[in-house]
N, C-alpha and C positions, 0 to 999 in steps of 0.2 A: 504494500500500500504506500501512500504518500510518505508516511513516517519512515519506512524502511528505505525508500529511494533517496530521501534526504540524508540519511545517515545520522539523524538527529534524535529520533524518538523511538522507543520500544514499548508497545502496549500489549501484554498478553491478554487476549480476550477470549480464550477458550480454544479448544482443538478443532472446532467445526466452523470457524469463521468463514472459510471459503464456501461452505455449504450455505451459510446464511446469505451471502451475497448472491449466490446462484438462485436461491429460492425467492429473494427479493425481485430479481429480474423476471423470474417465471410468473410471479403474481402480477407484476406490472404488465406483462404481455397479455395475460388472461384478462385483466381489467380493461386493457385497451381494445381487445377483441370484442368484449361484451359491449363496450360503448359503441363500437362501430355497428354492432347488430341492432341496436335500438337507440429562578435563581435560588436554586435549591442545592442542598448539600449532596455529595456523591453517594454516601453510604445509607442515606435515609430511604431505603427501598419501601418500607411499609407505608410511609406517608405519601408516596408518589404513585400509588397503584390505582388511582381513580381512573375509571375506564375512559372518560371523555371530558377533559377539562375545557371549560369555556365554550361548549358547543351551543349552537343557536337553537337546537331542538332536542327533545328527549327521544332517544332511540332505544330499542330493546337491549342493545349492547351496553348501554350506560349503566344498566342495573346488574351486570354480570359480577358475581362474587367468586365463582369457582368454575372449574373446567366443565362439569356436567351441564351447567347453565349455558355456557358458550356453545357447546356442540348441539345442544337441544335447539337453540335458536337457528343455527346453521342447517340442521336437519329439517326443521319446519320450513325454512326459507326455500330449501331445495324441493321439498314436497309441494309447495305452492307455486313453484316456478319462478320465484323472485330472486333466488340465488343460484347462479350457474354451478352445476356439479363440478365442473373442472376447476372452478375457483375454490370450492370447498376442498377438493383434493390437494390443491397447492397449499392452502392455508393449513391443512392437517399436517402436511409434511414439514412446513415451516415451524408449526407449533411444536412438533416433536423435537426438532433440532434446538429451538430456542429454549424449551423447557430443560433439555438435557444440559445445556451450557449454563443456564441460570441456577437451577436447583443443584446441579453438580458442583457449583462453586462453594456451597456450604456457608455462604455469607449470611449475616443477620438480615432477615427480611426477604431472602431469596427463596421464596416458597412457591408451591404450585399455584396458590391463589393469586400471588403477585403476577405470575406468568399469565394466568387466565384473564386478569383484568387488563394487562398491557396488550395482550393479543386481541381482546375484545375491542380495544380502541383502534387497532389495526383493521379489524374486520369492518368496523363502523366507517372508517375513512375510505376504505376500498369500495364499499357499497354506495357511499355518497358520490364517489367519482363515477361509478357506473350509471347511476340514475341522474346525476346532475354534474357532468364533468366541468372542471375549471379550464378555461381557455387562456393560455398564456399569450400576452402581447409581446411585441418585439423588445419592450423594456419592462422589467418587472422589479418592483420594490417589495421588500419583506412585509408580510402581512401577519399580524399577531392577533387579529380578531376578525370575525366572531369566533374563530378557532385558532388556538395558539399551536401552530405546527412545530415551533421551536421547542416548546416544552414536551410536545409529543415525541420528538426525536431524542431529546435528552433522556426522557424516562425509559425509552426503549433500549438505548445503547448503554445506559448506566448499569443495567443489570448484567451486562456482558463484560464489563471492565473490572479487573482485579486491581484496585488501587494500592493494595498492600504490597504487591510485587511489581507494579509498574514503575518505570523510571524515566526521567527526562535527561537525555544526553545532549551535550553541546548547548547548554542553556544560553551561552554567550551569543549564539547566532540569533536567538529569538530577541535578545536585548538589542542587537544591531538592527533587526527588522523593525522593532518598535521605534528606534531612533529615526530610521529612514521614513517611517510613516508619519512621525511627528513633524518632519521637515516637509511633508507634502509629497514625498516621492512615492512611486508605485513599487510594490514588491510582488514578484511572480514566483510561485512555488511550482517547480516542475516535478512530476512524479510518474512512475510507471505503475500501471495497474491500480489507479486510484479507485477507492470504493466509496459508497455512500456514507459509510461510517466515519470517515476521516474528519469532516468538519465537526461532527457531534463529539468526537473524542477530544479534539482540540478545545472545544468549548467547555467540556467538563473539567479541563485542567485550569481554566481561568478562575 
């Protein structure tokens, strides 16, 4: 990822991180196909498990407290034809990998219920994009309401990062970057195999 390519940062995030990225891409492709057819602390996992922060409406996923509830909603959605079966298959695979990484860390708050709530928020966001897709313009500015996607990403990635064994190398390079930004200069970080998780991991360190 970006960190490894820069030679600056090492973040152990579990043995199945490559699977996680692959399943992210798979769910995104499924979601796109369906559309065409029609400042929180790192270790406070328990307090960050709400299914849908600052959402503009109440969905069934927002009330999920455990795994059985989540899959019951997905099963009912498939039976009614509202949730594509291929989407459920992709989410089920992602769920298993995410649960294995989070619960296997044995960190405080890294429970199966935490996983269910986080994944419920993922399902909610995917379904919203299927029914009412967001169209990006040529220029886009960060949006934090009516739904805060920044917190959404932080909560998802936080459960995968082991802060006790993570380290920051070559911190002086980041100090130099900060000085350049303060002078109004542009800083470009080049990386090989960048993943969606990189920006979220950097943000968690701030």
